[in-house]
N, CA, C and O atoms as a CHARMM CRD file, in Angstrom:
* protein
*
  304
    1    1 UNK  N     -9.05700  14.20900  11.12500 PROA 1      0.00000
    2    1 UNK  CA    -8.00700  13.09700  11.53800 PROA 1      0.00000
    3    1 UNK  C     -6.92800  12.94600  10.52200 PROA 1      0.00000
    4    1 UNK  O     -7.21700  12.73600   9.34400 PROA 1      0.00000
    5    2 UNK  N     -5.84100  13.03200  10.88400 PROA 2      0.00000
    6    2 UNK  CA    -4.68600  13.03100  10.09500 PROA 2      0.00000
    7    2 UNK  C     -4.11100  11.51800  10.20000 PROA 2      0.00000
    8    2 UNK  O     -3.75600  11.04500  11.28000 PROA 2      0.00000
    9    3 UNK  N     -4.05900  10.88200   9.11200 PROA 3      0.00000
   10    3 UNK  CA    -3.48100   9.53100   9.17900 PROA 3      0.00000
   11    3 UNK  C     -2.22700   9.42900   8.29900 PROA 3      0.00000
   12    3 UNK  O     -2.18800   9.96900   7.19300 PROA 3      0.00000
   13    4 UNK  N     -1.29100   8.78800   8.76200 PROA 4      0.00000
   14    4 UNK  CA    -0.04400   8.57500   7.92500 PROA 4      0.00000
   15    4 UNK  C      0.59300   7.28400   8.24000 PROA 4      0.00000
   16    4 UNK  O      0.95700   7.02600   9.38700 PROA 4      0.00000
   17    5 UNK  N      0.75000   6.40200   7.17900 PROA 5      0.00000
   18    5 UNK  CA     1.22300   4.96500   7.24200 PROA 5      0.00000
   19    5 UNK  C      2.48200   5.03600   6.66000 PROA 5      0.00000
   20    5 UNK  O      2.51900   5.43800   5.49700 PROA 5      0.00000
   21    6 UNK  N      3.64900   4.70000   7.27600 PROA 6      0.00000
   22    6 UNK  CA     4.92500   4.68500   6.72800 PROA 6      0.00000
   23    6 UNK  C      5.08200   3.48800   5.65400 PROA 6      0.00000
   24    6 UNK  O      4.51400   2.40100   5.76300 PROA 6      0.00000
   25    7 UNK  N      5.86800   3.82800   4.69200 PROA 7      0.00000
   26    7 UNK  CA     6.11400   2.74000   3.73000 PROA 7      0.00000
   27    7 UNK  C      7.57000   2.26900   3.93300 PROA 7      0.00000
   28    7 UNK  O      8.53800   3.02900   3.95900 PROA 7      0.00000
   29    8 UNK  N      7.61400   0.96300   4.07000 PROA 8      0.00000
   30    8 UNK  CA     9.11300   0.42300   4.49600 PROA 8      0.00000
   31    8 UNK  C     10.14300   0.62100   3.30500 PROA 8      0.00000
   32    8 UNK  O      9.82900   0.81500   2.13100 PROA 8      0.00000
   33    9 UNK  N     11.38100   0.54000   3.79700 PROA 9      0.00000
   34    9 UNK  CA    12.36600   0.81900   2.86800 PROA 9      0.00000
   35    9 UNK  C     12.62000  -0.08000   1.57900 PROA 9      0.00000
   36    9 UNK  O     13.27100   0.26600   0.59400 PROA 9      0.00000
   37   10 UNK  N     12.01900  -1.23100   1.76100 PROA 10     0.00000
   38   10 UNK  CA    12.35800  -2.22200   0.65200 PROA 10     0.00000
   39   10 UNK  C     11.28200  -1.97900  -0.45100 PROA 10     0.00000
   40   10 UNK  O     11.30700  -2.61300  -1.50500 PROA 10     0.00000
   41   11 UNK  N     10.39300  -1.09200  -0.18600 PROA 11     0.00000
   42   11 UNK  CA     9.20000  -0.88200  -1.18600 PROA 11     0.00000
   43   11 UNK  C      9.46800   0.08500  -2.31500 PROA 11     0.00000
   44   11 UNK  O     10.12500   1.09800  -2.07400 PROA 11     0.00000
   45   12 UNK  N      9.02900  -0.14000  -3.47200 PROA 12     0.00000
   46   12 UNK  CA     9.18900   0.77700  -4.50600 PROA 12     0.00000
   47   12 UNK  C      8.64200   2.15700  -4.20900 PROA 12     0.00000
   48   12 UNK  O      9.05900   3.11000  -4.86700 PROA 12     0.00000
   49   13 UNK  N      7.76400   2.32200  -3.29100 PROA 13     0.00000
   50   13 UNK  CA     7.29400   3.46600  -2.70600 PROA 13     0.00000
   51   13 UNK  C      7.87100   3.85900  -1.60900 PROA 13     0.00000
   52   13 UNK  O      7.18300   4.54700  -0.85500 PROA 13     0.00000
   53   14 UNK  N      9.17400   3.56500  -1.24100 PROA 14     0.00000
   54   14 UNK  CA     9.97400   3.91300  -0.07700 PROA 14     0.00000
   55   14 UNK  C      9.94000   5.36200   0.38700 PROA 14     0.00000
   56   14 UNK  O     10.07400   6.22600  -0.48000 PROA 14     0.00000
   57   15 UNK  N      9.80400   5.66800   1.44900 PROA 15     0.00000
   58   15 UNK  CA     9.77000   7.00900   1.87600 PROA 15     0.00000
   59   15 UNK  C      8.39300   7.75300   1.91300 PROA 15     0.00000
   60   15 UNK  O      8.18200   8.76100   2.58700 PROA 15     0.00000
   61   16 UNK  N      7.47800   7.12500   1.10000 PROA 16     0.00000
   62   16 UNK  CA     6.24300   7.78600   0.82300 PROA 16     0.00000
   63   16 UNK  C      5.34100   7.45100   1.84700 PROA 16     0.00000
   64   16 UNK  O      5.42800   6.31000   2.30000 PROA 16     0.00000
   65   17 UNK  N      4.35300   8.33700   2.37700 PROA 17     0.00000
   66   17 UNK  CA     3.36500   8.10200   3.37300 PROA 17     0.00000
   67   17 UNK  C      2.01100   8.26300   2.77300 PROA 17     0.00000
   68   17 UNK  O      1.81700   9.07400   1.86700 PROA 17     0.00000
   69   18 UNK  N      1.14800   7.56800   3.22200 PROA 18     0.00000
   70   18 UNK  CA    -0.29900   7.58500   2.90400 PROA 18     0.00000
   71   18 UNK  C     -0.84700   8.70700   3.73600 PROA 18     0.00000
   72   18 UNK  O     -1.05900   8.56800   4.94100 PROA 18     0.00000
   73   19 UNK  N     -1.09700   9.93800   3.01100 PROA 19     0.00000
   74   19 UNK  CA    -1.63400  11.02800   3.52400 PROA 19     0.00000
   75   19 UNK  C     -3.22000  11.33200   3.52600 PROA 19     0.00000
   76   19 UNK  O     -3.85900  11.04600   2.51300 PROA 19     0.00000
   77   20 UNK  N     -3.77200  11.81900   4.47200 PROA 20     0.00000
   78   20 UNK  CA    -5.22400  12.10700   4.39200 PROA 20     0.00000
   79   20 UNK  C     -5.65100  13.02000   3.44700 PROA 20     0.00000
   80   20 UNK  O     -6.83700  13.19500   3.16700 PROA 20     0.00000
   81   21 UNK  N     -4.53300  13.72500   2.84600 PROA 21     0.00000
   82   21 UNK  CA    -5.10900  14.88400   1.97400 PROA 21     0.00000
   83   21 UNK  C     -4.81300  14.24300   0.43600 PROA 21     0.00000
   84   21 UNK  O     -5.08900  14.92800  -0.54900 PROA 21     0.00000
   85   22 UNK  N     -4.32100  13.08900   0.30900 PROA 22     0.00000
   86   22 UNK  CA    -4.07200  12.43200  -0.82400 PROA 22     0.00000
   87   22 UNK  C     -5.50600  12.23500  -1.54800 PROA 22     0.00000
   88   22 UNK  O     -6.43700  11.77700  -0.88500 PROA 22     0.00000
   89   23 UNK  N     -5.68400  12.57700  -2.89400 PROA 23     0.00000
   90   23 UNK  CA    -6.96300  12.27400  -3.47900 PROA 23     0.00000
   91   23 UNK  C     -7.13400  10.90400  -3.76100 PROA 23     0.00000
   92   23 UNK  O     -6.20600  10.10300  -3.87100 PROA 23     0.00000
   93   24 UNK  N     -8.55000  10.59900  -3.89900 PROA 24     0.00000
   94   24 UNK  CA    -8.95700   9.08500  -3.97800 PROA 24     0.00000
   95   24 UNK  C     -8.11100   8.51200  -5.14000 PROA 24     0.00000
   96   24 UNK  O     -7.59600   7.40000  -5.02700 PROA 24     0.00000
   97   25 UNK  N     -7.96200   9.26300  -6.25600 PROA 25     0.00000
   98   25 UNK  CA    -7.35000   8.86900  -7.41800 PROA 25     0.00000
   99   25 UNK  C     -5.82900   8.50900  -7.18000 PROA 25     0.00000
  100   25 UNK  O     -5.29200   7.47600  -7.57800 PROA 25     0.00000
  101   26 UNK  N     -5.28900   9.41100  -6.54600 PROA 26     0.00000
  102   26 UNK  CA    -3.78700   9.25500  -6.06800 PROA 26     0.00000
  103   26 UNK  C     -3.44200   7.98000  -5.10800 PROA 26     0.00000
  104   26 UNK  O     -2.44500   7.26100  -5.17800 PROA 26     0.00000
  105   27 UNK  N     -4.48500   7.89500  -4.23200 PROA 27     0.00000
  106   27 UNK  CA    -4.35200   6.71800  -3.33000 PROA 27     0.00000
  107   27 UNK  C     -4.57200   5.43700  -4.11000 PROA 27     0.00000
  108   27 UNK  O     -3.76600   4.51400  -3.98800 PROA 27     0.00000
  109   28 UNK  N     -5.61800   5.33900  -4.90100 PROA 28     0.00000
  110   28 UNK  CA    -5.96600   4.18700  -5.72100 PROA 28     0.00000
  111   28 UNK  C     -4.79700   3.80500  -6.73100 PROA 28     0.00000
  112   28 UNK  O     -4.50500   2.64800  -7.03500 PROA 28     0.00000
  113   29 UNK  N     -4.20500   4.89900  -7.18100 PROA 29     0.00000
  114   29 UNK  CA    -3.03100   4.63300  -8.32100 PROA 29     0.00000
  115   29 UNK  C     -1.85700   4.15600  -7.60500 PROA 29     0.00000
  116   29 UNK  O     -1.17900   3.25400  -8.09700 PROA 29     0.00000
  117   30 UNK  N     -1.51000   4.76800  -6.30100 PROA 30     0.00000
  118   30 UNK  CA    -0.42000   4.18500  -5.49000 PROA 30     0.00000
  119   30 UNK  C     -0.58900   2.68400  -5.04400 PROA 30     0.00000
  120   30 UNK  O      0.32200   1.85600  -5.03000 PROA 30     0.00000
  121   31 UNK  N     -1.90700   2.46300  -4.67800 PROA 31     0.00000
  122   31 UNK  CA    -2.09700   1.12500  -4.28400 PROA 31     0.00000
  123   31 UNK  C     -2.13200   0.08000  -5.45500 PROA 31     0.00000
  124   31 UNK  O     -1.79900  -1.08400  -5.22800 PROA 31     0.00000
  125   32 UNK  N     -2.52500   0.47500  -6.68600 PROA 32     0.00000
  126   32 UNK  CA    -2.41600  -0.21800  -7.70800 PROA 32     0.00000
  127   32 UNK  C     -1.14300  -0.44200  -8.20600 PROA 32     0.00000
  128   32 UNK  O     -0.82300  -1.52700  -8.69300 PROA 32     0.00000
  129   33 UNK  N     -0.33400   0.57900  -8.11400 PROA 33     0.00000
  130   33 UNK  CA     1.07500   0.34000  -8.49500 PROA 33     0.00000
  131   33 UNK  C      1.85300  -0.59300  -7.54500 PROA 33     0.00000
  132   33 UNK  O      2.69100  -1.38500  -7.97700 PROA 33     0.00000
  133   34 UNK  N      1.55700  -0.47600  -6.26900 PROA 34     0.00000
  134   34 UNK  CA     2.05200  -1.39400  -5.17500 PROA 34     0.00000
  135   34 UNK  C      1.68700  -2.76400  -5.55900 PROA 34     0.00000
  136   34 UNK  O      2.51700  -3.66600  -5.44600 PROA 34     0.00000
  137   35 UNK  N      0.51800  -2.98000  -6.00000 PROA 35     0.00000
  138   35 UNK  CA    -0.02800  -4.31500  -6.25900 PROA 35     0.00000
  139   35 UNK  C      0.63800  -4.80200  -7.35800 PROA 35     0.00000
  140   35 UNK  O      1.04800  -5.95800  -7.25200 PROA 35     0.00000
  141   36 UNK  N      0.86600  -4.17700  -8.45900 PROA 36     0.00000
  142   36 UNK  CA     1.57100  -4.66900  -9.69300 PROA 36     0.00000
  143   36 UNK  C      3.07500  -5.02500  -9.13300 PROA 36     0.00000
  144   36 UNK  O      3.61200  -6.06700  -9.50600 PROA 36     0.00000
  145   37 UNK  N      3.71100  -4.16900  -8.26500 PROA 37     0.00000
  146   37 UNK  CA     5.17100  -4.56700  -7.83200 PROA 37     0.00000
  147   37 UNK  C      5.07400  -5.74400  -7.25600 PROA 37     0.00000
  148   37 UNK  O      5.90700  -6.60200  -7.54800 PROA 37     0.00000
  149   38 UNK  N      4.11900  -6.00600  -6.39400 PROA 38     0.00000
  150   38 UNK  CA     4.11300  -7.24800  -5.42400 PROA 38     0.00000
  151   38 UNK  C      3.92300  -8.45200  -6.33500 PROA 38     0.00000
  152   38 UNK  O      4.48000  -9.51600  -6.06500 PROA 38     0.00000
  153   39 UNK  N      3.15900  -8.31200  -7.39300 PROA 39     0.00000
  154   39 UNK  CA     2.86200  -9.50000  -8.32800 PROA 39     0.00000
  155   39 UNK  C      4.29200  -9.83400  -8.89400 PROA 39     0.00000
  156   39 UNK  O      4.73200 -10.98200  -8.84100 PROA 39     0.00000
  157   40 UNK  N      5.01700  -8.76500  -9.45100 PROA 40     0.00000
  158   40 UNK  CA     6.37300  -8.86500  -9.99300 PROA 40     0.00000
  159   40 UNK  C      7.26300  -9.49700  -9.10500 PROA 40     0.00000
  160   40 UNK  O      8.02800 -10.38500  -9.48200 PROA 40     0.00000
  161   41 UNK  N      7.20100  -9.06300  -7.87000 PROA 41     0.00000
  162   41 UNK  CA     8.10800  -9.63600  -6.78500 PROA 41     0.00000
  163   41 UNK  C      8.07100 -11.13100  -6.53600 PROA 41     0.00000
  164   41 UNK  O      9.02000 -11.91400  -6.48500 PROA 41     0.00000
  165   42 UNK  N      6.64200 -11.38500  -6.37600 PROA 42     0.00000
  166   42 UNK  CA     6.32500 -12.83600  -6.22400 PROA 42     0.00000
  167   42 UNK  C      6.88000 -13.60100  -7.33600 PROA 42     0.00000
  168   42 UNK  O      7.42400 -14.67800  -7.09700 PROA 42     0.00000
  169   43 UNK  N      6.80300 -13.18400  -8.44600 PROA 43     0.00000
  170   43 UNK  CA     7.07400 -14.04200  -9.63400 PROA 43     0.00000
  171   43 UNK  C      8.78700 -13.96400  -9.59600 PROA 43     0.00000
  172   43 UNK  O      9.42900 -14.96600  -9.91200 PROA 43     0.00000
  173   44 UNK  N      9.34200 -12.95100  -9.26700 PROA 44     0.00000
  174   44 UNK  CA    10.89800 -13.01600  -9.11800 PROA 44     0.00000
  175   44 UNK  C     11.42400 -13.76200  -7.93500 PROA 44     0.00000
  176   44 UNK  O     12.48200 -14.38200  -8.04300 PROA 44     0.00000
  177   45 UNK  N     10.80900 -13.74400  -6.90100 PROA 45     0.00000
  178   45 UNK  CA    11.20700 -14.42800  -5.67100 PROA 45     0.00000
  179   45 UNK  C     10.63300 -16.04200  -5.84300 PROA 45     0.00000
  180   45 UNK  O     11.23300 -16.97700  -5.31300 PROA 45     0.00000
  181   46 UNK  N      9.57600 -16.20700  -6.53400 PROA 46     0.00000
  182   46 UNK  CA     9.10500 -17.64900  -6.71900 PROA 46     0.00000
  183   46 UNK  C      8.52400 -18.20600  -5.46600 PROA 46     0.00000
  184   46 UNK  O      8.38000 -19.41600  -5.29000 PROA 46     0.00000
  185   47 UNK  N      8.15700 -17.19200  -4.50600 PROA 47     0.00000
  186   47 UNK  CA     7.33600 -17.74300  -3.39400 PROA 47     0.00000
  187   47 UNK  C      6.67500 -16.49700  -2.66100 PROA 47     0.00000
  188   47 UNK  O      7.14800 -15.36200  -2.71800 PROA 47     0.00000
  189   48 UNK  N      5.49700 -16.85500  -1.94800 PROA 48     0.00000
  190   48 UNK  CA     4.85300 -15.96300  -1.28300 PROA 48     0.00000
  191   48 UNK  C      5.35200 -15.65600   0.04600 PROA 48     0.00000
  192   48 UNK  O      4.90100 -14.69400   0.66700 PROA 48     0.00000
  193   49 UNK  N      6.30200 -16.45200   0.54700 PROA 49     0.00000
  194   49 UNK  CA     6.77800 -16.46000   1.98100 PROA 49     0.00000
  195   49 UNK  C      8.06300 -15.67500   2.08600 PROA 49     0.00000
  196   49 UNK  O      8.53200 -15.56600   3.21900 PROA 49     0.00000
  197   50 UNK  N      8.71500 -15.10100   1.06200 PROA 50     0.00000
  198   50 UNK  CA    10.00300 -14.31400   1.35100 PROA 50     0.00000
  199   50 UNK  C      9.75700 -13.10100   2.16600 PROA 50     0.00000
  200   50 UNK  O      8.63700 -12.59100   2.13300 PROA 50     0.00000
  201   51 UNK  N     10.64900 -12.61800   2.85700 PROA 51     0.00000
  202   51 UNK  CA    10.54100 -11.45000   3.65400 PROA 51     0.00000
  203   51 UNK  C     10.02100 -10.17600   2.93400 PROA 51     0.00000
  204   51 UNK  O      9.15200  -9.41500   3.36100 PROA 51     0.00000
  205   52 UNK  N     10.78200 -10.06800   1.63400 PROA 52     0.00000
  206   52 UNK  CA    10.51400  -8.88700   0.82200 PROA 52     0.00000
  207   52 UNK  C      9.02400  -8.92100   0.34500 PROA 52     0.00000
  208   52 UNK  O      8.37300  -7.87800   0.28700 PROA 52     0.00000
  209   53 UNK  N      8.54700 -10.01000   0.04000 PROA 53     0.00000
  210   53 UNK  CA     7.06500 -10.26800  -0.42100 PROA 53     0.00000
  211   53 UNK  C      6.18300  -9.98800   0.83300 PROA 53     0.00000
  212   53 UNK  O      5.21300  -9.23600   0.74000 PROA 53     0.00000
  213   54 UNK  N      6.50200 -10.56300   1.94700 PROA 54     0.00000
  214   54 UNK  CA     5.61400 -10.28300   3.05500 PROA 54     0.00000
  215   54 UNK  C      5.62500  -8.85400   3.33100 PROA 54     0.00000
  216   54 UNK  O      4.52600  -8.30400   3.40900 PROA 54     0.00000
  217   55 UNK  N      6.72300  -8.12900   3.49900 PROA 55     0.00000
  218   55 UNK  CA     6.84800  -6.67700   3.74800 PROA 55     0.00000
  219   55 UNK  C      5.90600  -5.87400   2.76000 PROA 55     0.00000
  220   55 UNK  O      5.13000  -4.99900   3.14400 PROA 55     0.00000
  221   56 UNK  N      6.06500  -6.28200   1.40900 PROA 56     0.00000
  222   56 UNK  CA     5.32500  -5.56500   0.39400 PROA 56     0.00000
  223   56 UNK  C      3.83800  -5.72800   0.60900 PROA 56     0.00000
  224   56 UNK  O      3.03400  -4.80300   0.49800 PROA 56     0.00000
  225   57 UNK  N      3.51800  -7.04000   0.94100 PROA 57     0.00000
  226   57 UNK  CA     2.14400  -7.22800   1.04800 PROA 57     0.00000
  227   57 UNK  C      1.52300  -6.63000   2.33700 PROA 57     0.00000
  228   57 UNK  O      0.30900  -6.43000   2.38100 PROA 57     0.00000
  229   58 UNK  N      2.32500  -6.34300   3.37900 PROA 58     0.00000
  230   58 UNK  CA     1.71000  -5.59400   4.49400 PROA 58     0.00000
  231   58 UNK  C      1.63700  -4.22100   4.19900 PROA 58     0.00000
  232   58 UNK  O      0.81600  -3.53800   4.81100 PROA 58     0.00000
  233   59 UNK  N      2.43900  -3.66700   3.27900 PROA 59     0.00000
  234   59 UNK  CA     2.36300  -2.37600   2.88400 PROA 59     0.00000
  235   59 UNK  C      1.19800  -2.06500   1.91500 PROA 59     0.00000
  236   59 UNK  O      0.68700  -0.94500   1.91300 PROA 59     0.00000
  237   60 UNK  N      0.78700  -3.02600   1.11300 PROA 60     0.00000
  238   60 UNK  CA    -0.30200  -3.02600   0.36500 PROA 60     0.00000
  239   60 UNK  C     -1.64400  -3.05700   1.37900 PROA 60     0.00000
  240   60 UNK  O     -2.59800  -2.29700   1.21500 PROA 60     0.00000
  241   61 UNK  N     -1.57400  -3.94300   2.32900 PROA 61     0.00000
  242   61 UNK  CA    -2.53100  -4.10400   3.29700 PROA 61     0.00000
  243   61 UNK  C     -2.87300  -2.63100   3.88900 PROA 61     0.00000
  244   61 UNK  O     -4.01600  -2.18000   3.96600 PROA 61     0.00000
  245   62 UNK  N     -1.80600  -2.02300   4.25400 PROA 62     0.00000
  246   62 UNK  CA    -1.91500  -0.52100   4.85900 PROA 62     0.00000
  247   62 UNK  C     -2.78600   0.33100   3.87100 PROA 62     0.00000
  248   62 UNK  O     -3.74400   0.99300   4.26900 PROA 62     0.00000
  249   63 UNK  N     -2.42900   0.28000   2.67700 PROA 63     0.00000
  250   63 UNK  CA    -3.20600   1.10900   1.75200 PROA 63     0.00000
  251   63 UNK  C     -4.68500   0.69500   1.62300 PROA 63     0.00000
  252   63 UNK  O     -5.58000   1.53400   1.52400 PROA 63     0.00000
  253   64 UNK  N     -4.90700  -0.64600   1.62800 PROA 64     0.00000
  254   64 UNK  CA    -6.39100  -1.13000   1.44400 PROA 64     0.00000
  255   64 UNK  C     -7.11700  -0.63800   2.81500 PROA 64     0.00000
  256   64 UNK  O     -8.23800  -0.13200   2.76600 PROA 64     0.00000
  257   65 UNK  N     -6.45300  -0.80400   3.97700 PROA 65     0.00000
  258   65 UNK  CA    -7.21800  -0.40600   5.20600 PROA 65     0.00000
  259   65 UNK  C     -7.52000   1.10700   5.23800 PROA 65     0.00000
  260   65 UNK  O     -8.54500   1.57300   5.73600 PROA 65     0.00000
  261   66 UNK  N     -6.47000   1.88200   4.62400 PROA 66     0.00000
  262   66 UNK  CA    -6.66000   3.35800   4.75800 PROA 66     0.00000
  263   66 UNK  C     -7.96000   3.74000   3.70600 PROA 66     0.00000
  264   66 UNK  O     -8.83400   4.57700   3.93100 PROA 66     0.00000
  265   67 UNK  N     -7.84200   2.96400   2.61600 PROA 67     0.00000
  266   67 UNK  CA    -8.97300   3.20500   1.61400 PROA 67     0.00000
  267   67 UNK  C    -10.36400   2.74800   2.18800 PROA 67     0.00000
  268   67 UNK  O    -11.38900   3.37300   1.91600 PROA 67     0.00000
  269   68 UNK  N    -10.36200   1.69100   2.95000 PROA 68     0.00000
  270   68 UNK  CA   -11.67000   1.20900   3.58800 PROA 68     0.00000
  271   68 UNK  C    -12.04000   2.20200   4.69000 PROA 68     0.00000
  272   68 UNK  O    -13.23000   2.44900   4.88600 PROA 68     0.00000
  273   69 UNK  N    -11.09300   2.78000   5.41200 PROA 69     0.00000
  274   69 UNK  CA   -11.42700   3.71800   6.37200 PROA 69     0.00000
  275   69 UNK  C    -12.08000   4.90600   5.78200 PROA 69     0.00000
  276   69 UNK  O    -13.09900   5.35100   6.31100 PROA 69     0.00000
  277   70 UNK  N    -11.51000   5.52200   4.59500 PROA 70     0.00000
  278   70 UNK  CA   -11.97700   6.54400   3.93000 PROA 70     0.00000
  279   70 UNK  C    -13.46700   6.38600   3.49500 PROA 70     0.00000
  280   70 UNK  O    -14.35700   7.22200   3.65200 PROA 70     0.00000
  281   71 UNK  N    -13.57000   5.15600   2.91900 PROA 71     0.00000
  282   71 UNK  CA   -15.08700   4.77900   2.39900 PROA 71     0.00000
  283   71 UNK  C    -15.98900   4.84700   3.52200 PROA 71     0.00000
  284   71 UNK  O    -17.03400   5.49500   3.47200 PROA 71     0.00000
  285   72 UNK  N    -15.56900   4.11800   4.65400 PROA 72     0.00000
  286   72 UNK  CA   -16.58600   4.15700   5.80400 PROA 72     0.00000
  287   72 UNK  C    -16.84300   5.59700   6.38500 PROA 72     0.00000
  288   72 UNK  O    -17.93900   5.96700   6.80600 PROA 72     0.00000
  289   73 UNK  N    -15.85500   6.26300   6.36100 PROA 73     0.00000
  290   73 UNK  CA   -16.08900   7.68600   6.96600 PROA 73     0.00000
  291   73 UNK  C    -17.00000   8.60500   6.07000 PROA 73     0.00000
  292   73 UNK  O    -17.65400   9.49500   6.61500 PROA 73     0.00000
  293   74 UNK  N    -17.05900   8.41500   4.72700 PROA 74     0.00000
  294   74 UNK  CA   -17.87100   8.99200   3.69200 PROA 74     0.00000
  295   74 UNK  C    -19.36500   8.61600   3.95300 PROA 74     0.00000
  296   74 UNK  O    -20.27000   9.42900   3.75800 PROA 74     0.00000
  297   75 UNK  N    -19.58600   7.31100   4.41600 PROA 75     0.00000
  298   75 UNK  CA   -20.92000   6.79000   4.66100 PROA 75     0.00000
  299   75 UNK  C    -21.53400   7.26800   5.82300 PROA 75     0.00000
  300   75 UNK  O    -22.75200   7.13700   5.94000 PROA 75     0.00000
  301   76 UNK  N    -20.79800   7.86000   6.79700 PROA 76     0.00000
  302   76 UNK  CA   -21.41400   8.30700   8.08800 PROA 76     0.00000
  303   76 UNK  C    -21.53400   9.86100   8.00600 PROA 76     0.00000
  304   76 UNK  O    -22.01300  10.49400   8.94600 PROA 76     0.00000
């Protein structure tokens, strides 16, 4: 199963896609980097409800869901 989630243009990972061939370490590193950028953006914006923060949060959600799907597929 090939899975690819687009990363929105406002993201520091813009243009990058979550690929099924990406190693667990790469996927975790990208998600962690995005999480750090999200924290920085929240501090910069001063709110959790700005459009940029919401978009980046949704992108991080996509990484988390992808990682959870991988873990689930390994258990079966």
